[in-house]
C-alpha positions as a Markdown table, in Angstrom:
| # | Residue | x | y | z |
|---|---|---|---|---|
| 1 | Met | 63.7 | -48.1 | -104.1 |
| 2 | Asp | 65.7 | -51.3 | -102.6 |
| 3 | Tyr | 61.7 | -52.5 | -102.1 |
| 4 | Leu | 60.8 | -51.9 | -105.6 |
| 5 | Lys | 63.7 | -53.2 | -107.1 |
| 6 | Thr | 63.0 | -56.8 | -104.9 |
| 7 | Phe | 59.5 | -56.7 | -106.0 |
| 8 | Leu | 60.0 | -56.1 | -109.8 |
| 9 | Asn | 62.8 | -58.7 | -109.6 |
| 10 | Gly | 60.1 | -60.5 | -108.1 |
| 11 | Tyr | 57.9 | -60.2 | -111.1 |
| 12 | Gly | 60.8 | -60.8 | -113.7 |
| 13 | Gly | 61.4 | -63.9 | -112.2 |
| 14 | Tyr | 57.7 | -64.8 | -112.3 |
| 15 | Ala | 57.5 | -64.6 | -115.2 |
| 16 | Asn | 60.4 | -67.1 | -116.3 |
| 17 | Tyr | 59.2 | -69.4 | -113.5 |
| 18 | Leu | 55.8 | -69.9 | -115.2 |
| 19 | Trp | 57.1 | -70.5 | -118.3 |
| 20 | Gln | 59.8 | -73.3 | -116.8 |
| 21 | Glu | 56.6 | -74.8 | -114.9 |
| 22 | Ile | 54.9 | -75.2 | -117.8 |
| 23 | Thr | 56.8 | -76.5 | -120.7 |
| 24 | His | 59.3 | -78.7 | -118.6 |
| 25 | Pro | 57.0 | -81.1 | -116.0 |
| 26 | Gly | 58.7 | -82.5 | -112.8 |
| 27 | Trp | 59.1 | -83.4 | -109.2 |
| 28 | His | 59.6 | -79.5 | -108.2 |
| 29 | Asn | 57.0 | -78.3 | -110.6 |
| 30 | Tyr | 53.6 | -76.6 | -108.8 |
| 31 | Phe | 51.6 | -76.7 | -112.1 |
| 32 | Tyr | 51.4 | -80.1 | -112.1 |
| 33 | Trp | 50.9 | -81.5 | -108.6 |
| 34 | Leu | 48.1 | -79.0 | -109.8 |
| 35 | Ile | 46.8 | -80.6 | -112.2 |
| 36 | Gly | 47.9 | -84.2 | -110.8 |
| 37 | Val | 46.0 | -84.0 | -107.6 |
| 38 | Ser | 42.8 | -82.8 | -108.5 |
| 39 | Ala | 42.9 | -85.5 | -111.6 |
| 40 | Phe | 43.4 | -88.3 | -108.9 |
| 41 | Phe | 40.5 | -86.7 | -106.4 |
| 42 | Phe | 38.2 | -86.0 | -109.3 |
| 43 | Leu | 38.5 | -90.0 | -110.6 |
| 44 | Leu | 37.9 | -90.9 | -106.4 |
| 45 | Glu | 35.1 | -88.7 | -106.7 |
| 46 | Ile | 33.8 | -91.0 | -110.2 |
| 47 | Leu | 34.7 | -94.6 | -108.8 |
| 48 | Ala | 33.3 | -93.6 | -105.4 |
| 49 | Pro | 31.1 | -90.5 | -105.2 |
| 50 | Trp | 29.9 | -89.8 | -101.5 |
| 51 | Arg | 26.5 | -88.8 | -103.1 |
| 52 | Lys | 25.4 | -90.7 | -105.2 |
| 53 | Asp | 22.9 | -88.7 | -106.9 |
| 54 | Gln | 24.8 | -85.4 | -107.2 |
| 55 | Pro | 25.7 | -85.4 | -110.9 |
| 56 | Arg | 29.8 | -86.1 | -111.8 |
| 57 | Phe | 30.6 | -82.7 | -113.2 |
| 58 | Arg | 28.3 | -80.9 | -110.6 |
| 59 | Lys | 27.6 | -77.6 | -110.7 |
| 60 | Asp | 29.6 | -74.7 | -111.1 |
| 61 | Phe | 32.5 | -77.4 | -111.7 |
| 62 | Trp | 33.7 | -75.2 | -114.5 |
| 63 | Leu | 33.7 | -72.4 | -112.5 |
| 64 | Asp | 35.9 | -74.0 | -110.1 |
| 65 | Phe | 38.3 | -75.4 | -112.6 |
| 66 | Phe | 38.9 | -71.9 | -113.5 |
| 67 | Tyr | 39.7 | -71.2 | -110.0 |
| 68 | Met | 41.8 | -73.6 | -109.3 |
| 69 | Phe | 44.0 | -71.9 | -112.0 |
| 70 | Phe | 43.4 | -68.5 | -111.2 |
| 71 | Asn | 43.9 | -68.6 | -107.3 |
| 72 | Phe | 46.6 | -71.8 | -107.2 |
| 73 | Phe | 48.1 | -70.8 | -109.5 |
| 74 | Leu | 48.1 | -67.5 | -111.5 |
| 75 | Phe | 47.9 | -65.5 | -108.5 |
| 76 | Ser | 48.6 | -66.6 | -105.2 |
| 77 | Leu | 52.4 | -67.4 | -106.9 |
| 78 | Ile | 52.9 | -64.1 | -107.4 |
| 79 | Ile | 52.0 | -62.6 | -104.7 |
| 80 | Tyr | 53.9 | -65.2 | -103.0 |
| 81 | Asn | 57.5 | -64.5 | -105.2 |
| 82 | Ala | 57.0 | -61.0 | -105.3 |
| 83 | Ala | 55.5 | -59.0 | -102.5 |
| 84 | Ser | 55.8 | -61.2 | -99.9 |
| 85 | Asp | 59.5 | -60.4 | -100.2 |
| 86 | Val | 59.0 | -57.2 | -99.9 |
| 87 | Val | 56.6 | -57.1 | -96.5 |
| 88 | Val | 59.3 | -59.6 | -95.3 |
| 89 | Arg | 62.5 | -58.0 | -95.8 |
| 90 | Phe | 60.2 | -55.0 | -94.5 |
| 91 | Phe | 59.7 | -56.2 | -91.6 |
| 92 | Asn | 62.8 | -57.3 | -90.5 |
| 93 | Asp | 64.8 | -54.3 | -91.4 |
| 94 | Gly | 61.9 | -52.7 | -89.7 |
| 95 | Ile | 63.0 | -54.4 | -86.1 |
| 96 | Lys | 67.1 | -54.2 | -87.1 |
| 97 | Ala | 66.3 | -50.4 | -87.2 |
| 98 | Leu | 64.2 | -50.1 | -83.7 |
| 99 | Ala | 65.4 | -52.9 | -81.9 |
| 100 | Gly | 69.1 | -53.9 | -83.5 |
| 101 | Phe | 68.1 | -57.4 | -83.3 |
| 102 | Asp | 68.2 | -59.6 | -86.7 |
| 103 | Leu | 65.3 | -61.6 | -86.5 |
| 104 | Gln | 66.2 | -64.1 | -89.9 |
| 105 | Ala | 70.0 | -63.8 | -88.8 |
| 106 | Ser | 69.2 | -65.5 | -85.6 |
| 107 | Asn | 66.5 | -68.0 | -86.0 |
| 108 | Pro | 67.1 | -71.1 | -84.3 |
| 109 | Met | 66.0 | -73.2 | -87.3 |
| 110 | Gln | 68.5 | -72.1 | -89.7 |
| 111 | His | 70.6 | -75.3 | -87.8 |
| 112 | Trp | 67.4 | -77.7 | -87.4 |
| 113 | Pro | 67.1 | -80.7 | -90.2 |
| 114 | Met | 64.5 | -80.2 | -92.7 |
| 115 | Trp | 61.9 | -82.8 | -91.6 |
| 116 | Ala | 61.9 | -80.8 | -88.2 |
| 117 | Val | 61.2 | -77.6 | -90.6 |
| 118 | Leu | 58.3 | -78.9 | -92.4 |
| 119 | Leu | 56.6 | -80.1 | -90.0 |
| 120 | Thr | 56.8 | -76.9 | -87.7 |
| 121 | Gly | 56.4 | -74.7 | -90.5 |
| 122 | Phe | 52.5 | -76.9 | -91.5 |
| 123 | Val | 51.5 | -76.7 | -87.5 |
| 124 | Val | 52.5 | -72.9 | -87.1 |
| 125 | Arg | 50.9 | -72.1 | -91.0 |
| 126 | Asp | 47.8 | -74.6 | -89.7 |
| 127 | Phe | 47.1 | -72.7 | -86.9 |
| 128 | Val | 47.7 | -69.2 | -88.0 |
| 129 | Gln | 45.3 | -70.1 | -90.8 |
| 130 | Trp | 43.1 | -71.5 | -88.4 |
| 131 | Trp | 42.6 | -67.9 | -86.6 |
| 132 | Val | 42.3 | -66.4 | -90.2 |
| 133 | His | 40.1 | -68.6 | -90.9 |
| 134 | Arg | 37.8 | -67.6 | -88.1 |
| 135 | Leu | 38.5 | -63.8 | -89.0 |
| 136 | Leu | 36.5 | -64.2 | -92.2 |
| 137 | His | 33.6 | -65.6 | -90.4 |
| 138 | Arg | 33.5 | -62.6 | -88.1 |
| 139 | Ser | 34.3 | -60.1 | -89.6 |
| 140 | Ser | 31.6 | -58.5 | -91.4 |
| 141 | Phe | 33.4 | -57.3 | -94.0 |
| 142 | Leu | 35.6 | -60.3 | -94.7 |
| 143 | Trp | 32.7 | -61.9 | -94.7 |
| 144 | Glu | 31.8 | -61.1 | -97.8 |
| 145 | Phe | 34.7 | -61.5 | -99.7 |
| 146 | His | 34.4 | -64.6 | -97.9 |
| 147 | Lys | 30.9 | -66.3 | -99.2 |
| 148 | Val | 32.5 | -66.8 | -102.7 |
| 149 | His | 33.7 | -69.6 | -100.9 |
| 150 | His | 30.2 | -70.5 | -99.5 |
| 151 | Ser | 28.5 | -69.9 | -102.4 |
| 152 | Val | 29.3 | -73.8 | -103.4 |
| 153 | Glu | 25.9 | -75.3 | -103.1 |
| 154 | Gln | 27.2 | -78.6 | -104.8 |
| 155 | Met | 30.8 | -80.0 | -102.8 |
| 156 | Gly | 33.3 | -81.7 | -104.2 |
| 157 | Phe | 36.6 | -81.1 | -104.4 |
| 158 | Ala | 36.8 | -78.3 | -106.7 |
| 159 | Ala | 35.5 | -76.6 | -104.4 |
| 160 | His | 38.5 | -75.7 | -102.3 |
| 161 | Leu | 39.8 | -73.9 | -105.0 |
| 162 | Arg | 36.7 | -70.8 | -105.5 |
| 163 | Tyr | 37.4 | -68.1 | -103.2 |
| 164 | His | 37.5 | -64.7 | -103.3 |
| 165 | Trp | 41.6 | -62.9 | -104.4 |
| 166 | Met | 41.4 | -60.6 | -101.4 |
| 167 | Glu | 41.3 | -64.1 | -99.5 |
| 168 | Thr | 45.1 | -64.4 | -100.8 |
| 169 | Ile | 45.7 | -61.3 | -99.4 |
| 170 | Val | 44.2 | -61.4 | -96.1 |
| 171 | Tyr | 46.0 | -64.9 | -95.9 |
| 172 | Arg | 49.1 | -64.5 | -97.0 |
| 173 | Thr | 49.6 | -61.0 | -95.3 |
| 174 | Ile | 49.1 | -62.7 | -91.9 |
| 175 | Glu | 50.6 | -66.2 | -92.4 |
| 176 | Tyr | 53.9 | -65.8 | -94.5 |
| 177 | Ile | 56.1 | -63.3 | -91.4 |
| 178 | Pro | 55.3 | -65.8 | -89.3 |
| 179 | Leu | 56.7 | -68.4 | -91.6 |
| 180 | Ala | 59.4 | -66.2 | -92.9 |
| 181 | Leu | 60.9 | -65.4 | -89.7 |
| 182 | Leu | 60.9 | -69.1 | -88.7 |
| 183 | Gly | 63.4 | -69.4 | -91.6 |
| 184 | Ile | 60.8 | -71.1 | -93.4 |
| 185 | Gly | 62.2 | -70.7 | -97.1 |
| 186 | Leu | 60.8 | -71.3 | -101.2 |
| 187 | Tyr | 61.4 | -74.8 | -101.4 |
| 188 | Asp | 60.1 | -75.4 | -97.7 |
| 189 | Phe | 56.8 | -73.7 | -98.5 |
| 190 | Phe | 56.4 | -75.4 | -101.9 |
| 191 | Ile | 56.7 | -79.0 | -99.9 |
| 192 | Ile | 53.8 | -77.4 | -97.5 |
| 193 | His | 51.8 | -76.0 | -99.7 |
| 194 | Ile | 51.7 | -79.4 | -101.9 |
| 195 | Phe | 50.5 | -81.4 | -99.1 |
| 196 | Thr | 47.9 | -79.5 | -98.1 |
| 197 | Leu | 46.8 | -79.0 | -101.2 |
| 198 | Ala | 46.3 | -82.0 | -100.9 |
| 199 | Val | 44.2 | -82.8 | -97.3 |
| 200 | Gly | 41.9 | -79.4 | -98.9 |
| 201 | His | 41.2 | -81.2 | -101.7 |
| 202 | Tyr | 40.2 | -84.3 | -99.9 |
| 203 | Asn | 38.1 | -82.4 | -97.3 |
| 204 | His | 35.8 | -81.0 | -100.1 |
| 205 | Ser | 35.9 | -84.1 | -102.1 |
| 206 | Asn | 32.7 | -85.8 | -102.9 |
| 207 | Ile | 34.3 | -89.8 | -100.6 |
| 208 | Thr | 34.2 | -91.0 | -97.8 |
| 209 | Val | 36.9 | -93.0 | -96.0 |
| 210 | Pro | 37.7 | -94.8 | -92.9 |
| 211 | Gly | 40.2 | -93.5 | -90.3 |
| 212 | Trp | 42.6 | -96.2 | -90.9 |
| 213 | Val | 42.7 | -95.8 | -94.3 |
| 214 | Thr | 44.0 | -92.2 | -94.4 |
| 215 | Gly | 46.4 | -93.2 | -91.3 |
| 216 | Gly | 47.5 | -96.1 | -93.6 |
| 217 | Val | 47.8 | -93.5 | -96.1 |
| 218 | Leu | 50.0 | -91.1 | -94.2 |
| 219 | Gly | 52.0 | -94.6 | -92.6 |
| 220 | Leu | 52.7 | -95.2 | -96.2 |
| 221 | Leu | 54.1 | -91.1 | -96.3 |
| 222 | Val | 56.4 | -91.8 | -93.3 |
| 223 | Gly | 57.6 | -94.6 | -95.0 |
| 224 | Ile | 59.0 | -93.4 | -98.2 |
| 225 | Val | 60.7 | -90.8 | -96.4 |
| 226 | Ile | 62.4 | -93.0 | -93.6 |
| 227 | Ala | 63.5 | -95.6 | -96.5 |
| 228 | Thr | 64.8 | -92.5 | -99.0 |
| 229 | Ser | 66.4 | -90.6 | -96.2 |
| 230 | Gly | 64.1 | -87.9 | -97.8 |
| 231 | Phe | 64.4 | -85.1 | -95.6 |
| 232 | Asp | 67.4 | -85.2 | -94.0 |
| 233 | Val | 65.7 | -88.3 | -91.9 |
| 234 | His | 68.6 | -90.6 | -91.9 |
| 235 | Ile | 67.0 | -93.7 | -89.5 |
| 236 | Leu | 69.1 | -96.7 | -92.1 |
| 237 | Lys | 72.1 | -96.6 | -93.3 |
| 238 | Glu | 72.4 | -97.6 | -97.3 |
| 239 | Pro | 69.6 | -99.8 | -97.2 |
| 240 | Cys | 68.9 | -102.5 | -99.9 |
| 241 | Ile | 65.7 | -102.5 | -101.8 |
| 242 | Leu | 64.6 | -105.3 | -99.7 |
| 243 | Ile | 64.5 | -103.3 | -97.0 |
| 244 | Gln | 63.3 | -99.8 | -97.8 |
| 245 | Leu | 59.9 | -102.0 | -98.9 |
| 246 | Val | 59.7 | -103.8 | -96.0 |
| 247 | Val | 60.1 | -100.2 | -93.9 |
| 248 | Val | 57.3 | -98.5 | -95.9 |
| 249 | Ala | 54.9 | -101.6 | -95.3 |
| 250 | Val | 55.7 | -102.2 | -91.8 |
| 251 | Ser | 54.7 | -98.1 | -91.1 |
| 252 | Ala | 51.7 | -98.1 | -93.5 |
| 253 | Leu | 50.5 | -100.9 | -91.3 |
| 254 | Ala | 51.4 | -98.9 | -87.9 |
| 255 | Gly | 49.8 | -96.1 | -89.3 |
| 256 | Ser | 46.9 | -97.7 | -90.2 |
| 257 | Leu | 46.5 | -99.8 | -87.1 |
| 258 | Ile | 47.9 | -96.5 | -84.4 |
| 259 | Leu | 46.1 | -93.4 | -86.1 |
| 260 | Gly | 43.7 | -94.6 | -87.7 |
| 261 | Lys | 41.2 | -94.1 | -85.0 |
| 262 | Trp | 42.5 | -90.7 | -84.4 |
| 263 | Met | 43.1 | -89.6 | -88.1 |
| 264 | Lys | 39.7 | -87.7 | -87.9 |
| 265 | Lys | 40.3 | -85.9 | -84.5 |
| 266 | Ile | 44.0 | -84.8 | -86.2 |
| 267 | Phe | 43.4 | -84.0 | -89.5 |
| 268 | Asn | 40.2 | -82.9 | -91.7 |
| 269 | Ser | 38.5 | -84.6 | -93.1 |
| 270 | Pro | 34.9 | -84.8 | -95.8 |
| 271 | Glu | 32.9 | -85.4 | -92.7 |
| 272 | Met | 34.1 | -83.1 | -91.3 |
| 273 | His | 33.8 | -79.9 | -93.3 |
| 274 | Ile | 30.6 | -80.8 | -95.2 |
| 275 | Trp | 29.1 | -79.8 | -91.9 |
| 276 | His | 31.5 | -75.9 | -92.2 |
| 277 | His | 29.8 | -75.4 | -95.3 |
| 278 | Ala | 26.4 | -76.0 | -94.0 |
| 279 | His | 23.7 | -73.5 | -95.2 |
| 280 | Asp | 22.1 | -73.3 | -92.0 |
| 281 | Met | 24.7 | -73.2 | -88.4 |
| 282 | Pro | 23.8 | -74.6 | -85.0 |
| 283 | Glu | 22.4 | -71.5 | -82.8 |
| 284 | Ser | 25.6 | -72.0 | -80.5 |
| 285 | His | 27.9 | -71.2 | -83.1 |
| 286 | Pro | 26.5 | -68.7 | -85.2 |
| 287 | Tyr | 29.7 | -67.6 | -86.7 |
| 288 | Gly | 30.5 | -71.2 | -88.5 |
| 289 | Ile | 32.2 | -74.6 | -87.4 |
| 290 | Asn | 34.7 | -77.1 | -88.3 |
| 291 | Phe | 37.6 | -73.9 | -89.3 |
| 292 | Gly | 40.3 | -76.4 | -90.3 |
| 293 | Leu | 42.3 | -76.0 | -92.5 |
| 294 | Ser | 44.1 | -79.4 | -92.9 |
| 295 | Leu | 44.3 | -80.1 | -89.0 |
| 296 | Ala | 40.5 | -80.8 | -87.4 |
| 297 | Val | 42.8 | -80.5 | -83.7 |
| 298 | Trp | 42.4 | -76.8 | -83.5 |
| 299 | Asp | 38.6 | -76.8 | -83.3 |
| 300 | Tyr | 38.5 | -80.0 | -81.5 |
| 301 | Leu | 41.2 | -78.1 | -78.6 |
| 302 | Phe | 38.8 | -74.3 | -79.3 |
| 303 | Gly | 35.3 | -75.9 | -78.5 |
| 304 | Thr | 34.8 | -75.2 | -82.9 |
| 305 | Ala | 34.2 | -78.6 | -83.9 |
| 306 | Val | 30.6 | -79.6 | -84.3 |
| 307 | Ile | 29.2 | -82.9 | -86.1 |
| 308 | Pro | 25.7 | -83.4 | -85.9 |
| 309 | His | 25.3 | -86.0 | -87.7 |
| 310 | Asp | 26.1 | -87.8 | -90.9 |
| 311 | Gly | 26.4 | -84.5 | -93.3 |
| 312 | Arg | 26.5 | -86.3 | -97.0 |
| 313 | Asp | 22.6 | -84.5 | -98.1 |
| 314 | Val | 22.8 | -81.5 | -95.6 |
| 315 | Arg | 22.6 | -78.1 | -97.5 |
| 316 | Leu | 25.3 | -75.8 | -98.5 |
| 317 | Gly | 25.5 | -72.0 | -98.7 |
| 318 | Phe | 24.3 | -69.3 | -96.5 |
| 319 | Pro | 21.2 | -67.8 | -95.9 |
| 320 | Gly | 20.4 | -65.2 | -99.2 |
| 321 | Val | 22.8 | -68.1 | -101.5 |
| 322 | Glu | 19.8 | -68.1 | -104.2 |
| 323 | Ala | 20.3 | -64.0 | -104.9 |
| 324 | Phe | 24.6 | -64.1 | -104.5 |
| 325 | Pro | 26.0 | -63.5 | -108.1 |
| 326 | Asp | 26.9 | -66.7 | -110.0 |
| 327 | Gly | 29.3 | -65.4 | -113.1 |
| 328 | Phe | 33.4 | -65.0 | -112.1 |
| 329 | Ile | 33.4 | -61.3 | -113.4 |
| 330 | Ser | 30.6 | -60.3 | -110.7 |
| 331 | Gln | 32.1 | -63.3 | -107.8 |
| 332 | Val | 35.2 | -61.2 | -108.1 |
| 333 | Lys | 33.8 | -57.6 | -107.2 |
| 334 | His | 31.6 | -58.7 | -104.4 |
| 335 | Gly | 32.4 | -57.4 | -101.0 |
| 336 | Phe | 32.8 | -53.8 | -102.7 |
| 337 | Gly | 30.5 | -51.0 | -101.6 |
| 338 | Lys | 27.1 | -52.1 | -101.3 |
| 339 | Asn | 26.1 | -55.9 | -102.0 |
């Protein structure tokens, strides 16, 4: 009954949370972060499109726009706030019953500074998601659900958001337990999630950005954290506004110059991810390539990074995509029974 109470409390709290999100804009408000990040990349696609002959409102744009709220807001956070609490309690209680050891209470990360918790959580989550993504391609059962995401035939930022609801269950079931047992809380997850949301939008966007620019953006973000002493980074002691501006500028410049040539090897990019959505896979990788969600480094480490040439105009989809359901209702039912 305790697990049922935890589950119901999660949903009861979510109703209040949902109303609070919509009616109270703020920096910790996921609803408006989602809209803001989406609007930013849509503006970039309009001002500097990579595929200039692709319509601004590309094929299935409004379908993907609906998926954005269905998956990332209405469904994904419901599962996270309710079901995940039950799973972690059950898992941790099971270990205590069998071994007499409380994993969460003994977690050393509870004494770490916030920046270390966020960095560890981001890397661990991305690594787990990389393997889950490979599983979605390797398992014929799960691939039928993942086909919804790969049914995109014209790429844009909102394509990031088109995926079958079963993927949420698979990803959250596998990824959340290690995160929770590491001590990643809801607020930590929120920050990681916003960052990965922006990277995912970027990977699917109809834009192309040099590495020195993305390196500068990363340096800028790090500089802001240092200058404001955010996330328990206490390098500066009550700096004046001039010092803060100098730190941000130097950090952005350093990121551009030092990380610029490595950014597309470390992080995923539109130029890399477009090949993941290619209609035809290379014979050497029949189950897919470039599986990285935020980080590209896993593909380079495990030999699945393949960029044959400039993929700007490569055909997207998969063999048989022409006959794949093109409506929301038919897509969310896809994968069950005979297809």
